[in-house]
BAKOL-53459 format. One record per residue (C-alpha): x, y, z. Coordinates in Angstrom, 1 decimal, always signed. Layout:
# residues N
+--------+--------+--------+
:   east :  north :     up :
+--------+--------+--------+
:      X :      Y :      Z :
...
+--------+--------+--------+
END
This chain:
# residues 382
+--------+--------+--------+
:   east :  north :     up :
+--------+--------+--------+
:  +65.9 :  +75.4 :  -29.5 :
:  +68.9 :  +77.3 :  -30.9 :
:  +66.8 :  +80.4 :  -31.7 :
:  +65.4 :  +80.5 :  -28.1 :
:  +69.0 :  +80.3 :  -26.7 :
:  +70.2 :  +83.0 :  -29.1 :
:  +67.2 :  +85.2 :  -28.2 :
:  +68.1 :  +84.7 :  -24.5 :
:  +71.6 :  +85.9 :  -25.1 :
:  +70.6 :  +88.9 :  -27.1 :
:  +68.1 :  +90.0 :  -24.5 :
:  +70.4 :  +89.2 :  -21.6 :
:  +73.2 :  +91.3 :  -23.1 :
:  +71.4 :  +94.6 :  -22.8 :
:  +69.1 :  +93.9 :  -19.9 :
:  +71.9 :  +92.9 :  -17.6 :
:  +73.7 :  +96.1 :  -18.4 :
:  +70.6 :  +98.1 :  -17.3 :
:  +69.8 :  +96.0 :  -14.2 :
:  +73.3 :  +95.6 :  -12.8 :
:  +74.3 :  +99.1 :  -13.9 :
:  +71.6 : +100.5 :  -11.6 :
:  +71.9 :  +98.0 :   -8.8 :
:  +75.7 :  +98.3 :   -8.1 :
:  +75.9 : +102.0 :   -7.5 :
:  +72.5 : +102.2 :   -5.6 :
:  +73.0 :  +99.1 :   -3.4 :
:  +76.4 : +100.0 :   -1.9 :
:  +76.7 :  +97.4 :   +0.8 :
:  +73.3 :  +95.8 :   +0.6 :
:  +74.0 :  +92.1 :   -0.1 :
:  +70.4 :  +91.1 :   -0.5 :
:  +69.7 :  +93.7 :   -3.2 :
:  +72.8 :  +92.8 :   -5.1 :
:  +72.0 :  +89.1 :   -5.0 :
:  +68.4 :  +89.8 :   -6.1 :
:  +69.7 :  +91.9 :   -8.9 :
:  +71.9 :  +89.0 :  -10.1 :
:  +68.8 :  +86.7 :  -10.1 :
:  +66.9 :  +89.5 :  -12.0 :
:  +69.6 :  +89.5 :  -14.7 :
:  +68.9 :  +85.9 :  -15.4 :
:  +65.1 :  +86.0 :  -14.9 :
:  +64.5 :  +89.1 :  -17.1 :
:  +65.6 :  +87.6 :  -20.5 :
:  +63.8 :  +84.4 :  -19.6 :
:  +60.5 :  +86.3 :  -18.8 :
:  +60.9 :  +88.3 :  -21.9 :
:  +60.6 :  +85.1 :  -24.0 :
:  +57.9 :  +83.5 :  -21.9 :
:  +54.4 :  +83.3 :  -23.4 :
:  +52.0 :  +86.0 :  -22.2 :
:  +48.3 :  +86.2 :  -22.2 :
:  +48.5 :  +88.8 :  -24.9 :
:  +50.5 :  +88.8 :  -28.1 :
:  +54.2 :  +89.8 :  -28.2 :
:  +56.1 :  +92.3 :  -26.1 :
:  +55.4 :  +96.0 :  -26.0 :
:  +58.4 :  +96.8 :  -28.1 :
:  +61.0 :  +95.1 :  -30.2 :
:  +64.6 :  +95.7 :  -31.2 :
:  +65.2 :  +94.2 :  -34.6 :
:  +68.1 :  +91.8 :  -34.7 :
:  +68.9 :  +89.8 :  -37.8 :
:  +70.3 :  +86.2 :  -37.2 :
:  +73.8 :  +85.7 :  -38.6 :
:  +75.3 :  +82.3 :  -38.0 :
:  +73.2 :  +82.0 :  -34.9 :
:  +73.8 :  +78.2 :  -34.6 :
:  +77.6 :  +78.8 :  -34.4 :
:  +77.1 :  +81.4 :  -31.7 :
:  +74.8 :  +79.1 :  -29.7 :
:  +77.3 :  +76.2 :  -30.0 :
:  +80.2 :  +78.4 :  -28.8 :
:  +78.0 :  +79.7 :  -26.0 :
:  +77.0 :  +76.2 :  -24.9 :
:  +80.6 :  +75.1 :  -25.1 :
:  +81.7 :  +78.0 :  -22.9 :
:  +78.9 :  +77.2 :  -20.5 :
:  +80.0 :  +73.6 :  -20.3 :
:  +83.6 :  +74.6 :  -19.6 :
:  +82.5 :  +77.0 :  -16.8 :
:  +80.3 :  +74.3 :  -15.3 :
:  +83.2 :  +71.9 :  -15.3 :
:  +85.3 :  +74.5 :  -13.6 :
:  +82.7 :  +74.9 :  -10.9 :
:  +82.6 :  +71.1 :  -10.4 :
:  +86.4 :  +71.0 :  -10.1 :
:  +86.3 :  +73.8 :   -7.6 :
:  +83.7 :  +72.0 :   -5.5 :
:  +85.9 :  +68.8 :   -5.6 :
:  +88.9 :  +70.9 :   -4.5 :
:  +86.9 :  +72.4 :   -1.6 :
:  +85.9 :  +68.9 :   -0.5 :
:  +89.6 :  +67.9 :   -0.7 :
:  +90.5 :  +70.7 :   +1.6 :
:  +88.0 :  +69.5 :   +4.1 :
:  +89.2 :  +65.9 :   +3.8 :
:  +92.9 :  +66.7 :   +4.3 :
:  +92.4 :  +69.1 :   +7.2 :
:  +92.8 :  +68.2 :  +10.9 :
:  +90.4 :  +69.0 :  +13.7 :
:  +91.0 :  +72.0 :  +15.9 :
:  +87.7 :  +72.4 :  +17.9 :
:  +84.1 :  +71.9 :  +17.1 :
:  +83.5 :  +72.9 :  +13.5 :
:  +86.9 :  +74.5 :  +13.2 :
:  +89.7 :  +72.7 :  +11.4 :
:  +93.4 :  +73.3 :  +10.5 :
:  +94.7 :  +73.0 :   +6.9 :
:  +98.2 :  +73.1 :   +5.5 :
:  +96.9 :  +73.9 :   +2.0 :
:  +95.6 :  +77.4 :   +2.6 :
:  +97.2 :  +80.7 :   +3.6 :
:  +94.1 :  +82.5 :   +4.9 :
:  +91.0 :  +81.5 :   +6.8 :
:  +88.0 :  +80.3 :   +4.8 :
:  +84.6 :  +78.8 :   +5.3 :
:  +83.4 :  +75.7 :   +3.4 :
:  +79.8 :  +74.7 :   +4.1 :
:  +79.5 :  +75.1 :   +7.9 :
:  +83.1 :  +74.3 :   +8.6 :
:  +85.8 :  +77.0 :   +9.3 :
:  +89.3 :  +76.2 :   +8.0 :
:  +92.3 :  +78.0 :   +9.5 :
:  +95.8 :  +78.0 :   +8.0 :
:  +98.3 :  +76.1 :  +10.1 :
: +100.7 :  +79.1 :  +10.0 :
:  +98.1 :  +81.6 :  +11.3 :
:  +99.4 :  +83.9 :  +14.0 :
:  +97.7 :  +83.0 :  +17.3 :
:  +97.0 :  +86.7 :  +17.9 :
:  +94.8 :  +86.7 :  +14.8 :
:  +92.8 :  +83.5 :  +15.5 :
:  +90.0 :  +85.3 :  +17.5 :
:  +89.4 :  +87.8 :  +14.7 :
:  +89.5 :  +85.2 :  +12.0 :
:  +87.1 :  +82.9 :  +13.8 :
:  +84.7 :  +85.8 :  +14.5 :
:  +84.6 :  +86.7 :  +10.8 :
:  +84.2 :  +83.1 :   +9.6 :
:  +81.5 :  +82.3 :  +12.1 :
:  +79.6 :  +85.3 :  +10.7 :
:  +79.7 :  +83.5 :   +7.3 :
:  +78.5 :  +80.3 :   +8.9 :
:  +75.6 :  +82.1 :  +10.7 :
:  +74.6 :  +83.8 :   +7.4 :
:  +74.8 :  +80.6 :   +5.4 :
:  +77.1 :  +82.5 :   +3.0 :
:  +78.9 :  +79.4 :   +1.5 :
:  +75.6 :  +77.8 :   +0.3 :
:  +74.3 :  +81.2 :   -0.9 :
:  +77.6 :  +81.7 :   -2.7 :
:  +77.4 :  +78.4 :   -4.5 :
:  +73.7 :  +78.9 :   -5.4 :
:  +74.4 :  +82.4 :   -6.9 :
:  +77.4 :  +81.0 :   -8.9 :
:  +75.1 :  +78.4 :  -10.4 :
:  +72.4 :  +80.9 :  -11.1 :
:  +74.9 :  +83.2 :  -12.8 :
:  +76.3 :  +80.4 :  -14.9 :
:  +74.2 :  +81.2 :  -18.0 :
:  +75.7 :  +84.7 :  -18.2 :
:  +79.3 :  +83.6 :  -17.5 :
:  +80.5 :  +85.7 :  -20.5 :
:  +78.9 :  +89.0 :  -19.4 :
:  +81.2 :  +91.7 :  -18.0 :
:  +78.4 :  +93.3 :  -15.9 :
:  +77.7 :  +89.9 :  -14.2 :
:  +81.4 :  +89.8 :  -13.3 :
:  +81.1 :  +93.3 :  -11.8 :
:  +77.9 :  +92.3 :  -10.0 :
:  +79.5 :  +89.1 :   -8.6 :
:  +82.4 :  +91.1 :   -7.2 :
:  +80.1 :  +93.6 :   -5.6 :
:  +78.2 :  +90.7 :   -4.0 :
:  +81.4 :  +89.2 :   -2.7 :
:  +82.4 :  +92.5 :   -1.2 :
:  +79.0 :  +93.2 :   +0.4 :
:  +79.1 :  +89.7 :   +1.9 :
:  +82.5 :  +90.3 :   +3.4 :
:  +81.5 :  +93.7 :   +4.7 :
:  +78.5 :  +92.2 :   +6.4 :
:  +80.7 :  +89.6 :   +8.1 :
:  +83.2 :  +92.3 :   +9.0 :
:  +80.4 :  +94.3 :  +10.8 :
:  +79.4 :  +91.2 :  +12.7 :
:  +83.0 :  +90.4 :  +13.7 :
:  +83.7 :  +94.1 :  +14.6 :
:  +80.7 :  +94.2 :  +16.9 :
:  +82.3 :  +91.3 :  +18.8 :
:  +85.9 :  +92.3 :  +18.7 :
:  +85.8 :  +96.1 :  +18.5 :
:  +86.1 :  +98.1 :  +15.3 :
:  +89.6 :  +99.3 :  +15.5 :
:  +91.1 :  +96.1 :  +16.9 :
:  +89.3 :  +94.1 :  +14.2 :
:  +90.3 :  +96.5 :  +11.4 :
:  +94.0 :  +96.1 :  +12.5 :
:  +93.6 :  +92.3 :  +12.5 :
:  +91.8 :  +92.4 :   +9.1 :
:  +94.8 :  +94.1 :   +7.5 :
:  +97.2 :  +91.5 :   +8.8 :
:  +94.9 :  +88.6 :   +7.8 :
:  +94.6 :  +90.1 :   +4.3 :
:  +98.3 :  +89.9 :   +3.6 :
:  +97.8 :  +86.1 :   +3.1 :
:  +97.1 :  +84.5 :   -0.3 :
:  +93.7 :  +84.7 :   -2.1 :
:  +91.1 :  +82.2 :   -1.0 :
:  +90.6 :  +78.9 :   -2.8 :
:  +87.8 :  +78.8 :   -5.5 :
:  +84.3 :  +78.4 :   -4.2 :
:  +85.1 :  +79.2 :   -0.6 :
:  +84.3 :  +82.3 :   +1.3 :
:  +86.8 :  +84.0 :   +3.5 :
:  +88.4 :  +87.0 :   +5.1 :
:  +90.9 :  +87.8 :   +2.3 :
:  +88.6 :  +87.5 :   -0.7 :
:  +87.9 :  +91.2 :   -1.6 :
:  +89.3 :  +94.7 :   -1.4 :
:  +90.7 :  +95.3 :   +2.1 :
:  +91.1 :  +99.0 :   +1.7 :
:  +87.4 :  +99.6 :   +1.2 :
:  +86.5 :  +97.2 :   +4.0 :
:  +88.8 :  +98.9 :   +6.5 :
:  +87.5 : +102.3 :   +5.5 :
:  +83.9 : +101.1 :   +5.9 :
:  +84.7 :  +99.8 :   +9.4 :
:  +86.4 : +102.9 :  +10.6 :
:  +84.2 : +105.5 :   +8.7 :
:  +80.7 : +104.0 :   +8.3 :
:  +78.5 : +105.7 :   +5.7 :
:  +74.8 : +106.1 :   +5.7 :
:  +73.0 : +103.4 :   +3.8 :
:  +70.9 : +103.8 :   +0.6 :
:  +67.4 : +105.1 :   +1.2 :
:  +65.0 : +102.1 :   +1.0 :
:  +62.9 : +103.8 :   -1.7 :
:  +65.8 : +103.8 :   -4.1 :
:  +66.2 : +100.0 :   -3.7 :
:  +63.2 :  +99.3 :   -5.9 :
:  +64.7 : +101.1 :   -8.9 :
:  +66.7 :  +98.1 :  -10.3 :
:  +63.6 :  +95.9 :   -9.9 :
:  +61.4 :  +98.4 :  -11.8 :
:  +64.0 :  +98.4 :  -14.5 :
:  +64.0 :  +94.6 :  -14.6 :
:  +60.2 :  +94.5 :  -15.0 :
:  +60.2 :  +97.2 :  -17.6 :
:  +62.9 :  +95.8 :  -19.8 :
:  +61.1 :  +92.4 :  -20.1 :
:  +58.6 :  +94.3 :  -22.2 :
:  +61.2 :  +94.9 :  -24.9 :
:  +62.2 :  +91.8 :  -26.8 :
:  +65.3 :  +91.7 :  -28.9 :
:  +64.6 :  +88.2 :  -30.1 :
:  +66.2 :  +87.5 :  -33.5 :
:  +64.4 :  +87.0 :  -36.7 :
:  +60.9 :  +87.3 :  -35.3 :
:  +58.2 :  +87.8 :  -37.9 :
:  +56.5 :  +90.6 :  -36.0 :
:  +56.1 :  +93.9 :  -37.7 :
:  +54.2 :  +95.7 :  -40.5 :
:  +54.9 :  +94.3 :  -44.0 :
:  +54.0 :  +95.2 :  -47.5 :
:  +54.4 :  +92.8 :  -50.4 :
:  +57.1 :  +93.5 :  -53.0 :
:  +55.1 :  +92.8 :  -56.1 :
:  +58.1 :  +92.7 :  -58.4 :
:  +59.8 :  +89.9 :  -56.4 :
:  +56.7 :  +87.8 :  -55.6 :
:  +55.2 :  +85.1 :  -57.7 :
:  +51.8 :  +83.4 :  -57.1 :
:  +51.4 :  +80.6 :  -59.5 :
:  +53.1 :  +82.5 :  -62.3 :
:  +51.0 :  +85.5 :  -61.9 :
:  +50.3 :  +88.4 :  -59.5 :
:  +46.7 :  +88.6 :  -58.4 :
:  +47.1 :  +91.4 :  -55.9 :
:  +47.3 :  +95.2 :  -56.5 :
:  +48.6 :  +95.4 :  -52.9 :
:  +49.0 :  +93.1 :  -50.0 :
:  +49.9 :  +94.3 :  -46.5 :
:  +50.0 :  +92.4 :  -43.2 :
:  +50.7 :  +93.1 :  -39.6 :
:  +52.2 :  +90.3 :  -37.6 :
:  +52.5 :  +90.0 :  -33.8 :
:  +54.4 :  +87.1 :  -32.4 :
:  +55.6 :  +85.7 :  -29.1 :
:  +57.1 :  +82.3 :  -28.3 :
:  +53.6 :  +80.6 :  -28.1 :
:  +51.4 :  +82.3 :  -30.7 :
:  +51.2 :  +84.2 :  -34.0 :
:  +48.5 :  +86.8 :  -34.8 :
:  +48.2 :  +88.1 :  -38.4 :
:  +46.1 :  +90.8 :  -39.9 :
:  +46.2 :  +90.8 :  -43.7 :
:  +44.7 :  +93.4 :  -46.1 :
:  +44.6 :  +92.5 :  -49.8 :
:  +43.4 :  +94.6 :  -52.8 :
:  +42.4 :  +92.7 :  -55.9 :
:  +40.5 :  +94.2 :  -58.8 :
:  +40.0 :  +97.4 :  -56.8 :
:  +38.2 :  +95.5 :  -54.0 :
:  +39.8 :  +95.4 :  -50.6 :
:  +39.4 :  +92.5 :  -48.1 :
:  +40.8 :  +92.1 :  -44.6 :
:  +41.3 :  +88.8 :  -42.7 :
:  +42.6 :  +88.3 :  -39.2 :
:  +43.8 :  +85.0 :  -37.9 :
:  +45.8 :  +83.5 :  -35.1 :
:  +47.7 :  +80.2 :  -34.6 :
:  +49.4 :  +78.6 :  -31.7 :
:  +53.0 :  +77.6 :  -32.6 :
:  +53.3 :  +74.4 :  -30.6 :
:  +52.7 :  +72.0 :  -33.6 :
:  +49.3 :  +70.9 :  -32.4 :
:  +46.4 :  +71.0 :  -34.9 :
:  +43.4 :  +73.0 :  -33.6 :
:  +40.8 :  +75.5 :  -35.0 :
:  +42.5 :  +78.5 :  -36.6 :
:  +41.6 :  +81.6 :  -34.7 :
:  +39.5 :  +84.0 :  -36.7 :
:  +38.7 :  +81.8 :  -39.7 :
:  +35.6 :  +79.7 :  -39.3 :
:  +35.8 :  +76.1 :  -40.6 :
:  +39.7 :  +76.1 :  -40.7 :
:  +42.1 :  +74.1 :  -38.7 :
:  +45.8 :  +74.6 :  -38.6 :
:  +49.1 :  +73.9 :  -36.8 :
:  +52.4 :  +75.7 :  -36.7 :
:  +55.9 :  +75.4 :  -35.3 :
:  +58.5 :  +78.1 :  -34.7 :
:  +62.0 :  +76.7 :  -34.8 :
:  +65.4 :  +78.1 :  -35.7 :
:  +63.9 :  +81.3 :  -37.1 :
:  +61.4 :  +79.6 :  -39.4 :
:  +57.6 :  +79.3 :  -39.1 :
:  +56.1 :  +76.1 :  -40.6 :
:  +52.4 :  +76.4 :  -41.1 :
:  +49.7 :  +74.0 :  -42.3 :
:  +46.1 :  +74.9 :  -42.8 :
:  +43.0 :  +72.9 :  -43.9 :
:  +39.7 :  +74.5 :  -44.6 :
:  +37.4 :  +76.2 :  -45.0 :
:  +35.9 :  +73.7 :  -47.4 :
:  +38.5 :  +71.9 :  -49.7 :
:  +41.1 :  +74.6 :  -49.2 :
:  +44.5 :  +73.5 :  -47.8 :
:  +47.8 :  +75.3 :  -47.6 :
:  +51.4 :  +74.7 :  -46.4 :
:  +53.8 :  +77.6 :  -45.9 :
:  +57.2 :  +78.4 :  -44.6 :
:  +58.0 :  +82.0 :  -43.4 :
:  +61.3 :  +83.4 :  -42.4 :
:  +63.4 :  +86.6 :  -42.3 :
:  +66.1 :  +86.9 :  -45.0 :
:  +68.2 :  +90.1 :  -45.4 :
:  +65.6 :  +92.1 :  -43.5 :
:  +62.7 :  +90.9 :  -45.7 :
:  +59.9 :  +88.5 :  -44.8 :
:  +59.9 :  +85.6 :  -47.2 :
:  +56.9 :  +83.2 :  -47.5 :
:  +57.2 :  +80.1 :  -49.6 :
:  +54.3 :  +77.7 :  -49.9 :
:  +51.7 :  +75.8 :  -51.8 :
:  +48.0 :  +75.3 :  -51.7 :
:  +45.4 :  +73.1 :  -53.3 :
:  +45.4 :  +75.6 :  -56.3 :
:  +48.9 :  +76.9 :  -56.7 :
:  +52.5 :  +77.3 :  -55.5 :
:  +53.8 :  +80.7 :  -54.4 :
:  +56.9 :  +82.7 :  -53.4 :
:  +56.2 :  +86.0 :  -51.8 :
:  +58.5 :  +88.7 :  -50.3 :
:  +57.5 :  +91.5 :  -48.0 :
:  +59.5 :  +94.6 :  -46.9 :
:  +59.1 :  +96.1 :  -43.5 :
:  +57.3 :  +99.4 :  -43.2 :
:  +56.8 : +101.8 :  -40.2 :
:  +53.4 : +103.0 :  -39.3 :
+--------+--------+--------+
END
């Protein structure tokens, strides 16, 4: 479990920079694209680790695990803290509703806020709000209600929770908030008039920042919003909107998962011991690996004669026929950066082995029906 979480973090760290880095400047005010990019930042590292029909990703960025369990524990602790903060914010939002008094329909008055906000489908107005600004405030908040912004906001906050630590997600969430407010500004301005609404917006924005997990008129940069109202710019060409999604799809093909066994390896004869002797003149193997399966191609040279064997095993711990070796059954598990493998057959042969990466080298320790062995392989490029 911990190696999967760590792999998610490693992949998400660079993939989110790519996806969000493209989406934010391209999207401008397109809320839907920005929200979709946020979802892609979470989905991409998950899809990177998901089993595929073939073996492994198209590429790999080698990352050695160093104290990964501690990193995972700190990450999970931070995630728990952020989840608790969200729960507290939701409770506070509910408290605002419960302590407010009715004004009309789904509009209520609260003494605990300084600027208009929307919680659920209810609009809250501050008790001290200038009556001249009520119309503009209600127009803006009703736009949030029609768009379902509060529920979308909470959903996106929950989706973004796994990447609470990532600076690009913070930037992306701010861009989403601003795009959401600009969309409501456009709706309100269409009803109240651009200049009149822009003037009211400036006055409304002098109030305090909104409560957590509420959406409202004073939640983002007023300067950019007013400039957008008074000097609308052309929107991004639709064709460019697919760029972040192409990047998201492409980056899932490059897995930065830690300590995976995949690669080309050659045995270090000086550091390997097979039953007190060294039967091989050379031993090379190519390993491909994803989260569900391992495929190995081994070439051994003994007494001047070369032999090649190719086999595959599913790493879910279930015993089944070993792919590529007739008459052999095997099971394997991949957990915390270690492969545990058990094989029986063909014939009376049986073998148990543990493989892992240590200091950039592939180490395989095991025993069979004939001997015990310790082998080390160094990575080679081909």
